C-alpha positions as CSV (number, residue, x, y, z in Angstrom):
1,X,0.0,0.0,0.0
2,X,1.4,3.4,-1.0
3,X,-0.3,5.4,1.7
4,X,-2.9,5.3,4.5
5,X,-6.4,4.3,3.5
6,X,-9.7,5.3,5.1
7,X,-13.3,4.3,4.3
8,X,-16.0,7.0,4.9
9,X,-19.7,6.9,4.2
10,X,-19.0,9.1,1.1
11,X,-16.2,7.0,-0.3
12,X,-12.5,6.1,0.1
13,X,-9.7,8.4,1.1
14,X,-6.0,7.5,0.4
15,X,-3.2,9.7,1.8
16,X,0.2,9.1,0.2
17,X,3.0,8.5,2.8
18,X,5.0,11.2,1.1
19,X,2.3,13.8,2.0
20,X,2.3,12.7,5.6
21,X,6.1,12.8,5.7
22,X,6.2,16.3,4.2
23,X,3.7,17.6,6.7
24,X,5.3,15.9,9.7
25,X,8.7,17.2,8.6
26,X,7.5,20.8,8.3
27,X,6.0,20.5,11.8
28,X,9.2,19.0,13.2
29,X,11.6,21.7,11.9
30,X,9.3,24.3,13.6
31,X,10.1,22.7,17.0
32,X,12.6,24.4,19.2
33,X,16.0,22.7,19.2
34,X,15.5,20.8,15.9
35,X,18.1,22.0,13.4
36,X,16.7,19.8,10.6
37,X,16.3,16.3,9.3
38,X,19.3,14.0,8.8
39,X,20.0,12.1,5.7
40,X,22.2,9.0,6.2
41,X,24.5,7.7,3.5
42,X,24.3,3.9,4.2
43,X,27.3,3.2,2.0
44,X,29.7,5.6,3.9
45,X,27.8,5.8,7.2
46,X,27.8,9.6,6.9
47,X,25.1,11.9,8.2
48,X,24.2,15.2,6.5
49,X,21.7,17.9,7.2
50,X,18.9,17.8,4.6
51,X,17.7,20.9,2.7
52,X,14.1,21.9,3.1
53,X,13.0,20.4,-0.2
54,X,14.4,17.0,0.6
55,X,13.1,16.9,4.2
56,X,11.1,13.7,3.7
57,X,14.2,11.6,3.3
58,X,14.8,11.9,7.0
59,X,11.3,10.6,7.9
60,X,9.8,7.1,7.4
61,X,6.0,6.6,7.6
62,X,4.5,3.2,8.0
63,X,1.1,1.8,9.2
64,X,0.7,-0.6,12.2
65,X,-2.8,-1.8,13.0
66,X,-4.5,1.1,11.2
67,X,-2.3,3.7,13.0
68,X,0.7,5.6,11.8
69,X,4.3,4.9,12.9
70,X,6.7,7.8,12.3
71,X,10.5,7.5,12.4
72,X,12.4,10.8,12.5
73,X,16.2,11.1,11.9
74,X,17.1,14.5,13.3
75,X,19.9,16.8,14.0
76,X,19.6,18.7,17.2
77,X,21.0,22.1,18.3
78,X,24.1,21.9,20.6
79,X,23.4,22.7,24.2
80,X,19.7,21.9,24.4
81,X,18.2,19.0,26.3
82,X,17.6,16.1,24.0
83,X,14.9,14.7,26.2
84,X,13.0,18.1,26.2
85,X,13.4,18.6,22.5
86,X,12.3,15.0,21.8
87,X,9.2,15.3,24.0
88,X,8.2,18.6,22.4
89,X,8.7,17.1,18.9
90,X,6.5,14.0,19.8
91,X,3.7,16.1,21.2
92,X,3.6,18.6,18.4
93,X,3.8,16.1,15.6
94,X,1.2,13.8,17.2
95,X,-1.3,16.5,17.7
96,X,-0.8,18.2,14.3
97,X,-0.5,15.1,12.2
98,X,-3.6,13.4,13.8
99,X,-5.5,16.6,13.2
100,X,-4.3,16.9,9.6
101,X,-4.9,13.3,8.6
102,X,-7.6,12.1,10.9
103,X,-5.5,9.0,11.5
104,X,-4.2,8.1,15.0
105,X,-0.4,7.8,15.7
106,X,0.8,4.6,17.3
107,X,4.5,5.5,17.7
108,X,6.9,8.3,17.0
109,X,10.5,7.1,17.1
110,X,13.3,9.7,17.2
111,X,16.8,8.9,16.1
112,X,19.3,11.7,17.0
113,X,21.8,11.5,14.2
114,X,23.9,14.5,15.1
115,X,24.3,17.7,17.0
116,X,25.1,21.1,15.4
117,X,26.3,24.4,16.9
118,X,24.0,27.2,15.9
119,X,25.5,30.6,15.3
């Protein structure tokens, strides 16, 4: 299945996973302490900060028992609490994505791939 699927009394709705990832990514980068999404080069094991137009490469969307599972690969600002930033990210994404899609979220997994000093 390419995306999430819902049946309504008026018909069927399919939301592409790329749309959910794009929206979740835009919500994530608005959170305090998040520098951006991380892209991982599996061949070299290198992590790089993704540009805004390729933000979805740092997010994986899947379905588990008719609920979304989101995996975020992020780069966090140096000097902030990783726990506080992660909790803020989870709460904001859960609320906004559920409101946007109408689909519940089962899990949000956060993988901190790097830390960056902000000027």
